[in-house]
Steps between C-alpha positions, in 0.01 A plus 500: 500500500785319322611474131797275505781567250677175438599549140877545476485756227273717720659446832796726424249788474416460870861494638475867575220721626421626151622365173401564138291227334406506130140514384466126460614438851277779640202358327588147639541632851186713490304191388644305799394778736159519333457124560588544864242790544234279341587237760459751783156606351403128455566422864317814608753556781407758756807715489561872470586473124300633209538229241284680246718812512810277468347329190424844347872602546641166374262518195613864427866391512427210281341714247791742512754211468309347202478833330870569543604145402251460206321178410761398234833646642720323256303558187679813394848361544387184321345715211821701456705181492273351251512803276877528529532138380262574208688807395770329301235283320297810413797682358549229232 
């Protein structure tokens, strides 16, 4: 199974054996792996690999990453910025 990492902004994460990636990168990479596993299942290859178990693990990691990241990660920062810009106007 192969999931090619050819995006320059992600390639540096694979220079070493282990490297931290942020939640967005983790979700993207997990989706690429999920797609590869679906291809393995689609081709019904006769290999000693439990694709269903791999899908369960990938889906669990995706849920964890989405929960940690949140669906609107920038909304809090944007809200604070908006409110701080409104503060001088509201004081008048």
